[in-house]
Backbone as CSV, one residue per row, in Angstrom:
resi,resn,N_x,N_y,N_z,CA_x,CA_y,CA_z,C_x,C_y,C_z
1,UNK,0.762,-1.072,0.010,0.042,-0.132,0.012,0.808,1.096,0.069
2,UNK,0.540,2.222,-0.773,1.383,3.411,-1.004,0.996,4.375,0.153
3,UNK,1.823,5.135,0.777,1.678,6.092,1.818,0.987,7.357,0.991
4,UNK,1.610,7.805,-0.014,0.916,8.852,-0.819,0.588,8.384,-2.235
5,UNK,-0.557,9.208,-2.768,-0.933,8.983,-3.941,0.253,8.915,-4.884
6,UNK,0.003,8.208,-6.000,0.907,8.263,-7.186,0.964,9.821,-7.744
7,UNK,2.169,10.139,-8.041,2.480,11.429,-8.561,3.121,11.422,-9.962
8,UNK,2.397,12.008,-10.840,3.185,12.047,-12.219,4.410,13.123,-12.138
9,UNK,5.520,12.801,-12.598,6.726,13.622,-12.348,7.203,13.847,-13.729
10,UNK,6.753,13.324,-14.806,7.126,13.631,-16.184,7.669,12.547,-16.986
11,UNK,7.695,12.740,-18.309,8.260,11.640,-19.314,7.647,10.414,-19.097
12,UNK,6.309,10.286,-18.632,5.629,9.027,-18.365,5.900,8.360,-17.080
13,UNK,6.673,9.054,-16.258,7.139,8.470,-15.037,6.178,8.849,-13.793
14,UNK,5.722,8.115,-12.942,4.973,8.296,-11.855,5.903,7.804,-10.584
15,UNK,5.678,8.482,-9.574,6.500,8.255,-8.337,5.573,7.953,-7.357
16,UNK,5.850,7.038,-6.304,5.083,6.791,-5.138,5.991,6.352,-3.978
17,UNK,5.452,6.198,-2.763,6.185,5.582,-1.708,5.446,4.272,-1.168
18,UNK,6.304,3.273,-1.034,5.677,1.998,-0.392,6.776,1.591,0.553
19,UNK,6.303,1.702,1.885,7.203,1.298,2.936,8.545,2.106,2.922
20,UNK,9.513,1.496,2.824,10.924,2.324,2.757,11.256,2.662,1.336
21,UNK,10.569,2.297,0.504,10.858,2.346,-1.135,10.250,3.458,-1.713
22,UNK,11.085,4.176,-2.658,10.508,5.166,-3.413,10.309,4.364,-4.819
23,UNK,9.179,4.332,-5.217,8.763,3.443,-6.473,8.589,4.413,-7.593
24,UNK,9.182,4.169,-8.687,9.102,4.654,-9.983,8.475,3.792,-10.895
25,UNK,7.503,4.241,-11.594,6.860,3.444,-12.637,6.803,4.105,-13.778
26,UNK,7.158,3.489,-14.999,7.194,3.980,-16.354,5.787,3.486,-17.036
27,UNK,4.901,4.083,-17.247,3.668,3.733,-17.794,3.594,4.246,-19.225
28,UNK,4.046,3.068,-20.068,3.873,3.313,-21.494,2.462,2.879,-22.132
29,UNK,2.436,2.798,-23.546,1.217,2.474,-24.107,1.015,0.947,-23.809
30,UNK,2.187,0.272,-24.169,2.221,-1.116,-24.305,3.100,-1.864,-23.332
31,UNK,3.682,-1.119,-22.357,4.469,-1.766,-21.245,4.327,-1.040,-19.980
32,UNK,4.794,-1.587,-18.800,4.822,-1.007,-17.661,6.052,-1.475,-16.999
33,UNK,6.807,-0.531,-16.457,8.262,-0.920,-15.721,8.158,-0.356,-14.485
34,UNK,8.531,-0.911,-13.548,8.499,-0.550,-12.031,9.981,-0.711,-11.393
35,UNK,10.324,0.246,-10.734,11.664,0.172,-10.045,11.381,0.673,-8.717
36,UNK,11.741,-0.168,-7.691,11.566,0.087,-6.197,13.008,0.408,-5.824
37,UNK,13.165,1.638,-5.508,14.605,2.262,-4.854,14.624,2.087,-3.357
38,UNK,15.709,1.502,-2.947,15.956,1.452,-1.391,16.421,2.806,-0.988
39,UNK,16.451,3.266,0.217,16.847,4.663,0.554,18.205,4.805,0.149
40,UNK,19.228,3.877,0.211,20.558,4.021,0.065,20.732,4.318,-1.589
41,UNK,19.895,3.739,-2.277,20.047,3.831,-3.873,19.391,5.234,-4.213
42,UNK,18.207,5.694,-3.509,17.661,6.912,-3.858,18.528,8.029,-3.285
43,UNK,19.371,7.937,-2.196,20.350,8.854,-1.873,21.403,8.921,-2.820
44,UNK,21.771,7.900,-3.437,22.890,7.824,-4.338,22.610,8.652,-5.586
45,UNK,21.047,8.278,-6.034,20.543,9.008,-7.140,20.501,10.573,-7.057
46,UNK,20.166,10.951,-5.728,20.199,12.465,-5.440,21.711,12.960,-5.495
47,UNK,22.483,12.166,-4.916,24.079,12.594,-4.971,24.490,12.834,-6.413
48,UNK,24.109,11.868,-7.226,24.372,11.884,-8.771,23.738,13.169,-9.223
49,UNK,22.574,13.584,-9.129,22.040,14.806,-9.451,22.834,16.090,-9.091
50,UNK,23.078,15.978,-7.736,24.005,17.104,-7.282,25.365,17.228,-8.015
51,UNK,25.888,16.096,-8.212,27.199,15.994,-8.845,26.958,16.696,-10.245
52,UNK,25.987,16.262,-10.958,25.681,16.815,-12.171,25.462,18.356,-12.304
53,UNK,24.804,18.929,-11.168,24.457,20.259,-11.200,25.939,21.016,-10.728
54,UNK,26.642,20.461,-9.908,27.895,21.079,-9.600,28.840,21.092,-10.820
55,UNK,28.891,20.216,-11.683,29.577,19.977,-12.818,29.189,21.112,-13.747
56,UNK,27.812,21.303,-14.012,27.188,22.292,-14.995,27.506,23.724,-14.431
57,UNK,27.597,23.910,-13.164,27.743,25.186,-12.689,29.363,25.598,-12.938
58,UNK,30.171,24.488,-12.776,31.510,24.700,-12.839,31.901,25.007,-14.508
59,UNK,31.117,24.400,-15.276,31.486,24.697,-16.690,30.966,25.916,-17.225
60,UNK,29.768,26.450,-16.551,29.224,27.683,-16.949,30.221,28.831,-16.492
61,UNK,30.683,28.616,-15.211,31.804,29.613,-14.630,33.008,29.693,-15.515
62,UNK,33.450,28.568,-16.196,34.597,28.558,-16.864,34.162,29.258,-18.287
63,UNK,32.980,29.129,-18.650,32.575,29.753,-19.986,32.617,31.182,-19.888
64,UNK,32.103,31.704,-18.748,31.920,33.070,-18.363,33.268,33.732,-18.498
65,UNK,34.253,33.063,-17.667,35.647,33.645,-17.571,36.397,33.584,-18.838
66,UNK,36.019,32.726,-19.763,36.699,32.675,-21.022,35.929,33.495,-22.131
67,UNK,34.869,33.967,-21.635,34.115,34.790,-22.670,34.874,36.183,-22.878
68,UNK,34.789,36.671,-24.198,35.508,37.903,-24.468,34.691,39.013,-23.784
69,UNK,35.304,40.057,-23.379,34.688,41.288,-22.672,33.931,42.088,-23.835
70,UNK,32.748,42.514,-23.432,31.910,43.302,-24.473,32.123,44.695,-24.071
71,UNK,31.975,45.556,-25.004,32.080,47.146,-24.962,30.725,47.690,-24.448
């Protein structure tokens, strides 16, 4: 039983909570895929997201520093 109602989070993906698991469901026209993430795996996914955002911010900073000055 889910603690919260399913929530559509985009790209055909729905999220819910079941016990200690974050459940992601991909609901396509012809198929249905379900992934139950343990808390440690969910934490790793969040850390991966944070790493990506840090890398993007770093690249944007370098681009600004390398950009020619405008008059």
